[in-house]
C-alpha positions in Angstrom: 3.9 8.7 8.8 5.0 8.1 5.2 4.7 4.7 3.4 5.6 3.7 -0.2 3.4 2.0 -2.7 3.6 1.0 -6.3 2.8 -1.9 -8.6 4.7 -5.2 -8.8 6.5 -5.3 -12.2 5.6 -9.0 -12.7 2.0 -9.2 -11.7 0.8 -5.6 -11.7 -0.5 -6.0 -8.1 -0.5 -3.1 -5.7 2.4 -3.4 -3.3 3.6 -1.7 -0.2 7.2 -1.3 1.2 7.5 -3.6 4.3 11.0 -2.6 5.3 12.7 -5.7 3.9 10.8 -6.1 0.7 7.4 -5.6 -0.8 4.0 -6.8 0.5 0.5 -6.9 -1.0 -0.9 -5.9 2.4 -0.9 -2.4 3.8 -0.7 -3.8 7.3 2.9 -4.7 6.5 3.9 -1.2 5.4 6.6 0.6 7.4 7.3 4.3 7.9 10.0 5.4 5.4 10.3 8.9 6.8 12.2 11.1 4.4 13.9 8.2 2.6 10.9 7.4 0.3 12.2 8.9 -2.9 15.6 7.3 -2.5 14.0 3.9 -1.9 11.7 4.3 -4.9 14.6 5.2 -7.2 16.6 2.1 -6.0 13.6 -0.3 -6.3 12.7 1.1 -9.7 16.2 0.7 -10.9 16.3 -2.9 -9.7 13.0 -3.4 -11.7 11.0 -4.6 -8.6 8.4 -1.8 -8.7 6.6 0.4 -11.2 5.1 3.8 -10.5 6.2 4.0 -6.9 5.3 7.0 -4.8 5.2 8.2 -1.2 1.8 8.2 0.6 0.9 10.1 3.8 -0.7 7.7 6.3 -1.9 7.6 9.8 -0.7 4.8 12.1 -3.5 2.7 13.6 -3.5 -0.5 15.6 -4.4 -2.4 12.4 -1.5 -0.8 10.5 -1.1 2.3 8.4 -4.3 4.0 7.0 -3.5 6.1 3.9 -4.7 9.7 4.2 -6.2 9.9 0.7 -9.2 7.8 -0.4 -7.4 6.8 -3.6 -4.7 5.0 -1.7 -7.2 3.4 0.8 -9.0 1.9 -2.3 -5.7 0.7 -3.7 -4.9 -0.9 -0.3 -8.3 -2.7 0.0 -8.9 -3.8 -3.6 -12.1 -3.7 -5.6 -14.9 -1.7 -3.9 -17.8 -2.9 -5.9 -17.5 -6.4 -4.6 -15.8 -6.5 -1.2 -15.8 -10.3 -1.5 -13.1 -9.9 -4.1 -11.0 -7.5 -1.9 -7.9 -8.3 0.1 -10.2 -8.6 3.2 -13.2 -10.5 2.0 -14.3 -11.8 5.4 -14.0 -8.3 7.1 -17.5 -6.9 7.0 -16.3 -3.5 8.1 -13.7 -3.2 5.3 -15.9 -0.9 3.3 -16.0 1.5 6.3 -12.2 1.7 6.3 -12.1 3.2 2.8 -14.5 6.1 3.6 
């Protein structure tokens, strides 16, 4: 599975391609297959995303899980204080990163 991530041009937030637009939540990300680079070029040209790239991921019941730890950290948010992450009430969220 391949998903696309980047940063929102207005807020700088980490965003994931959800098929019909961008989401801050990895759970919304969809498999882009081999179309990722074309999608990134179009979204960059439309000035909706900055620094977009394709990420290898594994599908899980909770949504895609990025293969690389860097992208799992990007998906979750700050790791030093999980109460500031995108899943502050999920006590197992730290285990998802590692």
